[in-house]
C-alpha positions in Angstrom: -51.1 62.6 36.7 -48.7 64.4 39.0 -48.3 61.3 41.1 -47.5 59.2 38.0 -44.8 61.7 37.0 -43.3 61.7 40.5 -43.2 57.9 40.5 -41.5 57.9 37.0 -38.9 60.4 38.2 -38.2 58.3 41.3 -37.9 55.2 39.2 -35.4 56.8 36.9 -33.4 58.1 39.8 -33.2 54.6 41.2 -31.8 53.3 38.0 -29.3 56.2 37.7 -27.5 55.0 40.8 -29.2 56.3 43.9 -29.5 52.6 44.8 -26.5 50.4 44.4 -28.4 47.2 45.0 -29.7 45.3 42.1 -33.5 45.2 42.5 -35.2 41.9 43.2 -38.7 43.1 42.2 -38.0 44.1 38.6 -35.7 43.5 35.7 -33.2 46.2 35.1 -33.7 47.8 31.6 -30.7 47.0 29.4 -29.9 50.7 29.0 -29.5 51.0 32.8 -27.3 48.0 33.4 -24.1 50.0 33.5 -25.4 52.1 36.3 -24.9 49.1 38.6 -21.3 48.3 37.7 -18.6 48.7 40.3 -16.6 51.9 39.8 -13.3 50.4 38.4 -15.3 48.7 35.7 -17.3 51.8 35.0 -14.1 53.8 34.6 -12.6 51.2 32.3 -15.6 51.1 30.0 -16.9 54.6 30.0 -16.3 56.9 27.1 -17.3 60.5 27.6 -19.2 59.4 30.7 -21.3 56.8 28.9 -21.0 53.1 28.5 -22.4 51.7 25.3 -24.4 48.4 25.2 -21.8 47.2 22.6 -18.9 47.9 25.0 -20.7 46.3 28.0 -21.7 43.2 26.0 -18.1 42.8 24.7 -16.8 43.2 28.3 -18.9 40.4 29.6 -18.2 38.1 26.7 -14.5 38.4 27.7 -15.3 37.8 31.3 -17.3 34.7 30.5 -14.3 33.5 28.4 -12.1 33.8 31.5 -14.6 32.8 34.2 -16.9 30.1 32.9 -16.2 26.3 33.0 -14.9 26.4 29.5 -14.0 29.2 27.0 -16.9 29.9 24.7 -14.5 30.9 22.0 -13.7 27.2 21.6 -17.4 26.3 21.3 -17.3 25.3 17.6 -14.4 22.8 18.1 -15.8 21.6 21.3 -19.2 21.0 19.7 -17.5 19.0 16.9 -15.7 16.9 19.5 -19.0 16.5 21.4 -20.7 15.1 18.3 -17.8 12.6 17.8 -17.8 11.5 21.4 -21.5 11.4 21.9 -23.2 10.8 18.5 -26.4 9.5 20.2 -26.9 12.9 21.8 -28.2 14.5 18.6 -31.3 12.3 18.7 -31.7 12.8 22.4 -31.5 16.6 22.3 -33.8 16.7 19.2 -36.5 14.6 20.8 -36.5 16.6 24.0 -36.4 20.0 22.2 -39.3 18.9 20.0 -41.2 17.7 23.0 -40.8 21.0 24.8 -41.6 23.1 21.8 -44.6 20.9 21.0 -46.0 21.3 24.5 -45.4 24.9 25.4 -45.7 28.1 23.4 -42.6 30.3 23.4 -44.6 33.0 25.1 -46.1 30.4 27.5 -48.2 30.9 30.6 -46.5 30.5 34.0 -49.5 30.0 36.2 -52.0 27.1 36.4 -54.4 26.3 35.0 -53.5 26.3 31.4 -53.2 23.7 28.6 -50.4 22.3 26.5 -50.5 23.2 22.8 -52.4 19.9 22.3 -55.1 21.2 24.7 -54.4 18.7 27.4 -54.0 20.2 30.9 -50.6 21.1 32.3 -50.2 19.5 35.7 -48.1 20.5 38.7 -45.3 18.1 37.8 -45.0 19.6 34.3 -45.0 23.2 35.4 -42.2 22.5 37.9 -40.1 21.2 35.2 -41.0 24.0 32.9 -39.8 26.3 35.7 -36.4 24.5 35.8 -35.9 25.0 32.0 -34.1 21.6 31.7 -35.3 21.1 28.1 -34.5 24.6 27.1 -30.9 23.4 27.1 -32.0 20.8 24.4 -33.6 23.6 22.4 -30.2 25.4 22.5 -28.5 22.3 21.3 -31.0 21.8 18.5 -30.2 25.4 17.4 -26.7 24.2 16.7 -27.7 20.9 15.3 -30.1 22.6 12.9 -27.4 24.8 11.3 -28.5 27.8 13.4 -32.2 27.7 12.6 -33.4 31.0 14.1 -36.6 29.2 15.2 -34.8 27.7 18.2 -32.9 30.8 19.3 -36.1 32.9 19.0 -37.9 30.3 21.1 -35.3 30.7 23.9 -35.4 34.5 23.8 -39.2 34.6 23.7 -39.7 32.2 26.6 -37.2 34.0 28.7 -39.0 37.3 28.0 -42.4 35.7 28.6 -41.2 34.8 32.1 -40.0 38.4 32.6 -43.4 39.7 31.5 -45.2 37.2 33.8 -43.0 38.4 36.7 -43.7 42.0 36.1 -47.5 41.3 35.8 -47.6 38.9 38.8 -49.0 36.1 36.5 -46.8 33.2 37.7 -47.1 30.4 40.2 -46.3 31.7 43.7 -44.2 29.9 46.3 -47.1 29.7 48.7 -49.2 27.8 46.1 -46.7 24.9 46.2 -45.4 25.2 42.6 -43.6 28.5 42.8 -41.8 29.4 39.6 -39.3 31.4 41.7 -39.0 28.9 44.5 -35.3 28.6 45.4 -34.8 25.1 43.9 -36.5 25.8 40.6 -35.1 29.2 40.2 -31.6 27.8 41.0 -31.9 25.2 38.3 -33.2 27.7 35.8 -30.1 29.9 36.5 -27.8 27.0 36.0 -29.5 26.1 32.7 -29.7 29.6 31.3 -26.0 30.2 32.1 -25.2 27.0 30.2 -27.3 28.2 27.2 -25.8 31.8 27.4 -22.3 30.5 27.1 -23.3 28.1 24.3 -24.5 30.9 22.1 -22.1 33.7 22.9 -20.1 32.9 19.8 -23.2 33.3 17.6 -23.7 36.5 15.7 -27.5 36.0 15.9 -27.3 36.5 19.6 -27.1 40.3 19.6 -25.5 42.5 22.2 -28.9 43.7 23.5 -30.1 40.1 23.8 -27.0 39.1 25.7 -27.5 42.0 28.1 -31.2 41.1 28.4 -30.2 37.6 29.5 -27.7 39.1 32.0 -30.4 41.5 33.4 -32.7 38.6 33.8 -30.1 36.5 35.6 -29.3 39.5 37.9 -33.0 39.8 38.8 -32.9 36.0 39.7 -29.8 36.6 41.8 -31.4 39.5 43.6 -34.5 37.5 44.2 -32.5 34.5 45.6 -30.6 36.8 47.8 -33.6 38.7 49.1 -35.6 35.5 49.9 -32.8 33.4 51.5 -31.8 35.3 54.5 -31.9 32.4 56.8 -30.8 28.8 56.6 -33.5 26.3 55.5 -32.6 22.6 55.6 -32.7 20.5 52.4 -31.4 20.3 48.9 -33.8 23.0 47.6 -31.9 25.9 49.2 -28.6 24.3 48.4 -29.5 24.3 44.7 -30.5 27.9 44.9 -27.5 29.1 46.8 -25.2 27.3 44.4 -26.8 29.3 41.6 -26.5 32.5 43.6 -22.8 31.8 44.3 -22.3 31.1 40.5 -23.9 34.5 39.6 -21.8 36.3 42.2 -18.6 34.9 40.8 -19.5 35.3 37.1 -21.0 38.8 37.6 -18.8 40.2 40.3 -18.5 43.4 38.3 -21.9 44.5 39.6 -22.4 46.4 42.9 -23.9 44.2 45.7 -22.8 40.9 44.2 -20.2 40.7 47.0 -23.1 40.4 49.4 -24.6 37.6 47.2 -21.3 35.8 47.4 -21.0 36.3 51.2 -24.6 35.1 51.9 -24.5 32.2 49.4 -21.2 30.9 50.7 -22.3 31.3 54.3 -25.5 29.3 53.7 -23.7 26.7 51.6 -21.1 26.4 54.4 -23.9 25.8 56.8 -25.4 23.2 54.5 -22.0 21.5 54.4 -21.7 21.6 58.1 -25.3 20.6 59.0 -26.3 18.4 56.1 -23.1 16.5 55.4 -22.9 14.2 58.4 -19.6 13.8 60.3 -19.3 10.4 58.7 -19.4 12.0 55.2 -23.0 11.1 54.1 -25.5 13.7 52.9 -28.2 13.9 55.6 -31.1 12.7 53.4 -29.4 9.3 53.3 -30.0 8.8 49.5 -27.4 8.2 46.8 -29.5 10.4 44.5 -29.5 13.4 46.8 -25.9 12.8 47.8 -24.8 13.0 44.2 -27.1 16.0 43.6 -25.4 17.8 46.4 -22.0 17.0 45.0 -23.2 18.7 41.8 -24.5 21.7 43.7 -21.1 22.2 45.5 -19.0 21.3 42.4 -20.5 24.2 40.3 -19.3 26.7 43.0 -16.1 24.9 43.9 -14.9 24.8 40.3 -15.8 28.4 39.4 -13.9 29.5 42.5 -10.9 27.5 41.4 -11.0 29.0 37.9 -11.2 32.5 39.3 -8.6 31.7 42.0 -10.9 32.7 44.7 -9.7 31.1 48.0 -12.1 28.8 49.8 -12.3 27.8 53.4 -10.4 24.5 54.1 -13.8 23.1 55.1 -14.7 23.1 51.4 -11.8 20.9 50.4 -12.3 18.5 53.2 -16.1 18.2 52.7 -15.8 17.9 48.9 -13.3 15.0 49.3 -15.5 13.3 51.9 -18.5 13.4 49.6 -16.7 11.4 47.0 -15.0 9.0 49.4 -18.4 8.2 50.9 -19.6 6.8 47.6 -16.4 4.7 47.5 -17.1 3.3 50.9 -20.7 2.2 50.1 -19.9 0.9 46.6 -20.7 -2.6 45.4 -17.7 -4.6 44.1 -18.9 -4.0 40.6 -18.4 -0.3 41.1 -22.1 0.6 41.4 -23.9 1.6 44.6 -26.9 0.3 46.4 -30.3 1.9 46.1 -30.8 3.9 49.3 -34.1 5.8 50.1 -35.4 8.1 47.3 -33.0 7.2 44.5 -35.0 8.4 41.4 -32.8 8.4 38.3 -34.0 5.0 36.9 -37.3 3.7 38.4 -37.1 0.0 39.5 -33.3 -0.2 39.0 -31.6 -2.2 41.6 -28.4 -0.3 41.9 -27.0 3.2 41.2 -24.4 4.1 38.6 -21.8 6.2 40.4 -19.0 6.0 37.8 -19.6 9.5 36.4 -19.6 11.1 39.8 -16.4 9.3 40.8 -14.8 10.3 37.5 -15.6 13.9 38.5 -14.0 13.2 41.9 -10.9 11.9 40.2 -10.6 15.0 38.1 -10.8 17.2 41.2 -8.5 15.2 43.5 -6.5 12.8 41.3 -7.0 10.1 43.9 -6.2 6.6 42.4 -8.9 5.0 44.5 -11.4 7.3 43.0 -9.8 6.4 39.7 -10.8 2.7 40.3 -14.4 3.8 39.7 -13.6 6.4 37.0 -14.2 6.0 33.3 -12.2 7.5 30.4 -15.1 9.6 29.4 -17.7 11.7 31.2 -21.4 11.8 30.7 -22.5 14.1 27.9 -23.9 16.7 30.2 -20.7 17.1 32.4 -18.6 17.5 29.2 -19.8 21.1 29.2 -18.6 21.8 32.8 -15.0 20.7 32.3 -12.1 22.6 30.7 -9.6 21.1 28.3 -7.1 20.2 30.9 -9.7 18.1 32.7 -10.9 16.4 29.6 -7.2 15.5 28.7 -6.9 13.9 32.2 -9.5 11.3 31.2 -6.9 9.6 29.0 -4.4 9.1 31.8 -6.5 7.9 34.8 -4.5 6.1 37.5 -6.5 3.5 39.3 -6.0 1.4 42.5 -8.4 -1.0 44.2 -9.7 0.7 47.4 -8.2 -0.7 50.6 -11.2 -0.1 52.8 -13.4 -3.1 53.6 -16.2 -3.2 56.2 -17.1 0.3 57.4 -19.8 2.1 59.3 -21.6 5.5 59.0 -22.7 5.9 62.6 -24.4 9.3 62.2 -26.2 8.4 59.0 -26.9 4.8 60.0 -25.4 2.7 57.3 -23.3 -0.4 58.0 -21.2 -2.1 55.3 -20.0 -5.6 55.5 -17.5 -6.2 52.7 -15.4 -9.1 51.5 -13.2 -7.2 49.0 -13.2 -5.5 45.7 -13.1 -8.3 43.2 -16.3 -8.5 41.1 -17.3 -11.8 42.6 -16.9 -10.6 46.2 -19.7 -10.2 48.7 -21.0 -7.0 50.2 -24.0 -6.2 52.4 -25.3 -2.9 53.6 -27.6 -2.5 56.6 -29.9 0.6 56.8 -30.4 1.7 60.4 -30.8 5.5 60.4 -33.5 8.1 60.5 -32.7 11.8 59.8 -34.1 14.0 62.4 -34.2 17.2 60.3 -35.9 16.1 57.0 -36.8 12.4 56.7 -39.0 13.2 53.7 -37.0 10.9 51.4 -36.8 8.0 53.8 -38.3 4.6 53.0 -39.9 2.0 55.2 -36.7 0.0 55.3 -35.5 0.3 58.9 -32.9 -2.4 59.6 -33.3 -3.6 56.0 -30.4 -5.1 54.1 -29.2 -5.1 50.5 -26.5 -7.4 49.2 -24.3 -8.3 46.2 -22.4 -11.5 45.5 -20.9 -13.0 42.3 -21.5 -9.8 40.4 -25.2 -9.9 41.0 -27.5 -7.9 43.4 -28.9 -10.8 45.3 -31.0 -8.8 47.8 -32.2 -5.7 45.9 -34.0 -2.5 46.7 -35.6 -0.5 43.9 -35.4 3.1 42.6 -38.6 5.1 42.5 -40.2 7.9 40.6 -42.3 10.6 42.2 -44.8 10.8 39.4 -45.7 7.1 39.5 -49.0 6.2 41.2 -47.5 3.4 43.2 -44.7 5.6 44.8 -46.1 5.0 48.3 -46.0 1.3 47.8 -42.4 1.3 46.5 -41.3 3.5 49.4 -42.7 1.2 52.0 -41.7 -2.1 53.6 -43.2 -4.7 51.3 -40.4 -4.0 48.7 -37.6 -4.1 51.3 -35.6 -6.9 53.0 -37.1 -6.3 56.4 -39.1 -8.0 59.2 -42.7 -7.2 59.8 -45.5 -7.9 62.3 -49.1 -8.8 61.3 -50.2 -6.3 58.6 -48.1 -3.5 59.9 -45.8 -1.7 57.5 -43.0 0.6 58.8 -44.1 3.7 57.0 -47.3 5.2 58.3 -49.4 8.3 57.6 -48.3 8.8 54.0 -49.0 12.3 52.7 -48.4 13.8 49.3 -46.9 17.2 48.8 -48.8 20.5 48.6 -48.2 21.1 44.9 -49.4 17.7 43.7 -46.3 16.8 41.7 -46.4 13.2 43.0 -43.8 13.3 45.8 -45.0 12.0 49.1 -43.5 11.1 52.5 -44.3 9.2 55.7 -45.1 11.2 58.7 -44.3 8.2 61.0 -41.3 6.0 60.6 -39.6 3.6 63.1 -36.9 5.1 65.3 -33.8 2.9 65.1 -31.2 2.1 67.8 -27.8 0.6 66.9 -26.9 -1.7 69.7 -23.7 -3.1 68.3 -21.3 -2.7 65.4 -18.2 -4.8 65.4 -15.9 -5.9 62.7 -12.8 -8.2 62.9 -11.0 -10.9 60.9 -13.6 -13.5 61.7 -17.0 -11.9 61.6 -18.8 -8.6 61.1 -21.7 -8.0 63.5 -24.5 -5.5 63.5 -27.2 -5.6 66.2 -30.1 -3.1 66.2 -33.6 -2.5 67.2 -36.5 -0.1 66.2 -39.8 0.9 67.8 -41.9 0.3 64.7 -44.0 -2.5 66.2 -44.5 -1.0 69.7 -47.9 0.2 68.7 -49.0 -3.5 68.6 -47.0 -4.4 71.7 -44.1 -6.2 70.0 -40.4 -5.6 70.9 -38.1 -6.2 67.9 -34.3 -6.6 67.3 -32.3 -7.8 64.3 -28.9 -9.3 64.3 -26.8 -9.4 61.1 -23.7 -11.6 61.1 -21.3 -11.8 58.3 -19.3 -15.0 58.5 -16.2 -14.1 56.5 -16.1 -14.9 53.7 -18.9 -17.5 53.4 -22.4 -16.2 54.2 -24.6 -14.0 56.3 -26.9 -14.9 59.1 -29.9 -12.8 60.0 -31.8 -13.3 63.2 -35.0 -11.5 63.7 -36.3 -11.5 67.3 -39.9 -10.7 68.3 -41.3 -10.6 71.8 -44.8 -9.8 72.8 -47.4 -10.6 75.5 -49.9 -11.6 72.8 -49.6 -13.9 69.8 -48.9 -12.3 66.4 -48.0 -13.1 62.8 -44.2 -12.6 62.4 -42.7 -12.1 58.9 -39.6 -11.7 57.0 -39.7 -10.1 53.5 -37.1 -11.1 50.9 -36.8 -9.3 47.6 -35.9 -11.2 44.4 -37.1 -14.0 42.2 -37.3 -17.3 44.1 -38.8 -20.7 43.7 -40.5 -22.6 46.5 -40.1 -26.3 45.8 -38.1 -26.7 49.0 -40.1 -24.1 51.0 -40.5 -23.2 53.7 -37.1 -24.4 54.7 -35.3 -23.1 51.6 -35.8 -20.3 49.1 -33.6 -20.3 46.0 -32.9 -17.6 43.5 -30.6 -18.1 40.6 -29.1 -15.8 38.0 -28.0 -16.0 34.4 -24.4 -16.7 35.2 -25.2 -19.8 37.2 -24.8 -18.2 40.6 -27.6 -17.7 43.1 -28.8 -17.1 46.6 -30.1 -19.7 49.1 -32.2 -18.4 52.0 -32.2 -21.2 54.5 -34.3 -21.2 57.7 -32.6 -22.8 60.7 -35.7 -22.5 62.9 -39.1 -24.0 61.8 -41.5 -21.6 60.2 -45.0 -22.1 58.9 -45.0 -21.1 55.2 -43.6 -19.0 52.4 -45.8 -16.9 50.1 -44.9 -14.7 47.2 -46.1 -11.5 45.6 -44.9 -8.8 43.2 -45.5 -5.6 41.2 -43.9 -3.8 38.3 -42.0 -6.9 37.4 -40.4 -7.2 40.8 -41.1 -10.1 43.2 -40.7 -10.8 46.9 -41.3 -13.7 49.2 -42.7 -13.6 52.7 -41.6 -16.0 55.4 -44.4 -16.5 58.1 -44.6 -17.7 61.7 -48.1 -17.3 63.2 -49.6 -17.6 66.7 -46.5 -17.1 68.7 -45.8 -14.6 71.5 -42.0 -14.9 71.2 -40.2 -16.1 68.1 -36.9 -15.7 66.2 -36.3 -16.2 62.5 -32.8 -17.6 62.2 -31.8 -17.4 58.6 -28.7 -18.2 56.6 -28.2 -16.2 53.4 -25.7 -18.3 51.3 -24.6 -16.9 48.0 -23.3 -19.6 45.7 -21.1 -19.1 42.7 -22.1 -22.3 40.9 -24.3 -25.4 41.3 -21.7 -27.4 43.2 -21.5 -25.0 46.2 -25.3 -24.4 46.7 -27.1 -25.7 49.7 -27.9 -29.4 48.9 -31.7 -29.4 48.8 -31.6 -33.3 48.8 -29.9 -33.4 52.2 -30.1 -30.4 54.5 -27.7 -32.0 57.0 -24.8 -31.5 54.6 -22.5 -28.5 55.4 -23.3 -24.9 54.4 -20.0 -24.0 52.7 -17.8 -25.9 55.1 -19.9 -25.1 58.2 -21.9 -28.0 59.8 -25.3 -27.6 61.3 -25.7 -28.7 64.9 -22.5 -30.7 64.7 -19.9 -29.0 66.9 -16.9 -30.0 68.9 -18.5 -28.3 71.8 -21.3 -29.9 73.9 -24.1 -27.4 74.0 -27.0 -27.1 76.4 -30.1 -25.0 76.1 -33.8 -25.5 75.1 -33.5 -24.2 71.6 -29.8 -24.4 70.7 -28.8 -24.1 67.1 -25.2 -24.2 66.0 -23.0 -23.7 62.9 -19.4 -25.0 63.1 -16.3 -25.6 61.1 -12.8 -26.8 62.1 -12.0 -24.1 64.8 -15.0 -21.9 64.8 -18.6 -22.3 66.1 -21.6 -20.0 66.3 -24.2 -20.9 68.9 -27.7 -19.4 69.2 -29.7 -19.6 72.4 -27.1 -21.5 74.3 -26.8 -21.8 78.1 -23.8 -23.9 78.6 -20.8 -25.0 76.5 -18.2 -27.7 77.2 -15.1 -28.7 75.4 -12.8 -31.1 77.3 -12.0 -29.2 80.5 -13.3 -25.9 79.3 -16.8 -25.0 80.5 -18.7 -21.8 79.6 -21.9 -21.0 81.4 -24.2 -18.1 80.5 -26.7 -16.5 82.8 -29.4 -16.6 80.1 -29.7 -18.1 76.6 -27.1 -16.3 74.5 -25.8 -16.1 71.0 -22.1 -16.4 70.8 -19.2 -16.9 68.5 -16.4 -19.2 69.6 -12.9 -19.8 68.1 -10.6 -22.3 69.8 -7.1 -23.5 68.9 -4.1 -24.6 71.0 -3.1 -21.0 71.7 -6.2 -18.9 72.1 -9.9 -19.0 73.0 -12.0 -16.2 71.5 -15.5 -15.6 72.7 -17.7 -12.9 71.2 -21.3 -12.1 72.3 -23.7 -11.8 69.3 -26.8 -11.2 71.5 -28.7 -7.9 71.7 -28.7 -8.2 75.5 -26.0 -8.5 78.1 -25.2 -11.8 79.8 -23.0 -13.1 82.5 -20.3 -15.6 81.5 -18.8 -18.0 84.0 -15.5 -19.4 82.7 -14.2 -22.7 84.1 -11.5 -25.1 83.3 -8.8 -22.7 82.3 -6.7 -22.1 85.4 -3.7 -20.8 83.5 -5.8 -18.6 81.2 -4.3 -15.1 80.8 -6.7 -12.6 79.4 -5.3 -9.9 77.1 -8.4 -7.8 77.7 -9.4 -5.8 80.8 -11.8 -8.5 81.8 -9.6 -10.7 84.0 -12.3 -12.1 86.2 -13.7 -15.7 85.8 -17.2 -14.2 85.8 -17.5 -11.8 82.9 -20.3 -9.4 82.0 -20.5 -9.6 78.2 -22.3 -6.8 76.5 -23.5 -7.1 72.9 -20.5 -7.5 70.6 -18.0 -7.8 73.4 -14.9 -10.0 72.7 -13.1 -12.0 75.4 -9.7 -13.4 74.3 -8.0 -15.9 76.6 -4.4 -16.9 75.9 -4.0 -20.6 76.6 -0.7 -21.5 78.3 0.6 -24.7 80.0 2.8 -22.5 82.3 1.2 -21.8 85.7 
């Protein structure tokens, strides 16, 4: 009994101010909250040495009015405008609120196993989302839609208190079990959502002073827990989400002792995430549009609150925030969407990403007209609640300019963009050639894979995924990518699901890429790369991607082995095979299409599909060494397709094996127009007195007029070029010798002059 009394006295002493730090292991009783205020606030609020709950609640209502994204005092008018702008949201919020209330009791369990209210078992995926409290926001909206039916407000209060009780009793999912309720990512999302709800109901008389302070006490415990359990940097978006929440709490509740340490740690760790996880080229390190956009959100919440409170930020923040948005601009399709890259999960099986809302946010922050090109005059319903009136008014006055950037690379991330322009009909291709060394969990089996858009259609798609779907592994791997394969090998190997059983899984083994060449000029864009994904079966592999501006792409897949294998190309899309294996054709509802034309002989084309998606597999069997040489020709209408009745007719205005140059070599293939030629596996070229000899079969681009000869190597390997017949040639490069070592991508320009 004496021991219990001593413990009680010690506990009271702690809450009376002997400790200035907010405890992480318990929720501060509302009556003791004022003990943790900084002295200037204490002095301001105290009356005869005491601070009443009424005075404290009133103080924080005023502070939220000043510090939050919008002023809660304007909620009624803002909610009315919301209903006019987004009338469909009432149904959306109602259905989600009813779903949540219908599944979970207000005083729910927080540890598995337990059942939904319909007696079906709650799984790991569901408890993780319960922990995030996403649908509790819908419950709060339904409170307002229902005319302030206390059922919904009581539900929020009771569920918040049930978590507090579970925390005090230890009856909640622990982090080590894989589904931790207080895991940094889930706790961070819960803080974001509960702050949103708190501000929504501050104007409501039914949300009493004591209840407001109880919410604040709960949020402070979350902050202390996030602070206590995030002393060191941990790679990945989970800690970023949690540190974003901790920074938000430290700004909104900076009146409490110790929150300056929260701010210092959260900003330090967020700064490290910016430095370590936003690559130098501007892409979020997980290489996914979904996670890139999610990180923009994580940083925006902090960036914007700091602006509102006029808290100065390091210049790194401004630079990094700008680069996050400009990266999306650089990878965007001409229709203002973005390709599907790695674990994009917003809309399963979708073939592109909607980035308009994110770019609208970028415009509101930076007023950049090129971001305005992608922006809309409205924001998504959710973001409406994180903008103030000035920002909302800007939506009616967006200034837009077409971006100037065309082909561009992300060398650290490993994305390479070949772009015609920004008209909707323009062509764009992106090559994926990167593997994150820190956390490749969200990586797919798409090494050296491509995606493309032309004529306002995704002609070579990839597909979004969803972690909870049973065929996640299949949709993360190579059969649903535009890649090359060997035998029955897929690029992703040793797939494993996560500990908590929520459905997410990753490959333990993925190919390591090497970018050999990236070159872009007025005539062609060239990517050459390799990966080691087939070394386990003794096959060396390289891929060349050539964009012939602005007509078509050529992809050459090179395999080399000491033993025969089955070599494959996989092409996504809906194709017909009446002219296979030479030609695959896909056509779209606007009359445009994509022709996939094989310049080298192959054995067959087969098809397969799943989830309403289809793909075709080009096959060459029984060879030790082989190269697929494939033209990808987008056509805008019937008249400029490849003529399937006569394959000798030109592709666009390029002729097959009909050049002004005489070409020698055992397997020479050429494409030529008036002044340009592209040769594959050529040893010797002659044109009048000009002779070009290569030390080994070489792929090369040639452009010749009466003033200049341009030679560019397209090969993965170096070769020696012997140049004859141009005694008066004056090179404008450093290579002045008549015997030139041409590395992959090298360009030799020779000015032709009649003067000696």
